[in-house]
C-alpha positions in Angstrom: -27.3 -7.0 -10.3 -27.4 -8.8 -7.0 -23.7 -9.6 -7.1 -22.9 -6.5 -5.0 -25.5 -7.4 -2.5 -24.1 -10.9 -2.1 -20.5 -9.5 -1.8 -21.6 -7.1 1.0 -23.4 -9.9 2.8 -20.4 -12.3 2.5 -18.1 -9.5 3.8 -20.4 -8.8 6.7 -20.6 -12.5 7.6 -16.8 -12.8 7.4 -16.3 -9.7 9.5 -18.7 -11.0 12.1 -16.9 -14.4 12.3 -13.5 -12.7 12.6 -14.7 -10.4 15.4 -16.2 -13.4 17.2 -12.9 -15.4 16.9 -10.8 -12.4 17.9 -13.0 -11.7 21.0 -12.7 -15.4 22.0 -9.0 -15.7 21.4 -7.3 -12.4 22.1 -9.7 -10.6 24.4 -11.8 -7.4 24.3 -10.3 -5.1 21.7 -13.5 -3.3 20.6 
């Protein structure tokens, strides 16, 4: 079952994108 692997990968990519956007827009949160 590679579904879980794909889900983890997608979540990681989404989290990275959100972090990048947040750092650019709001500022340094973490």
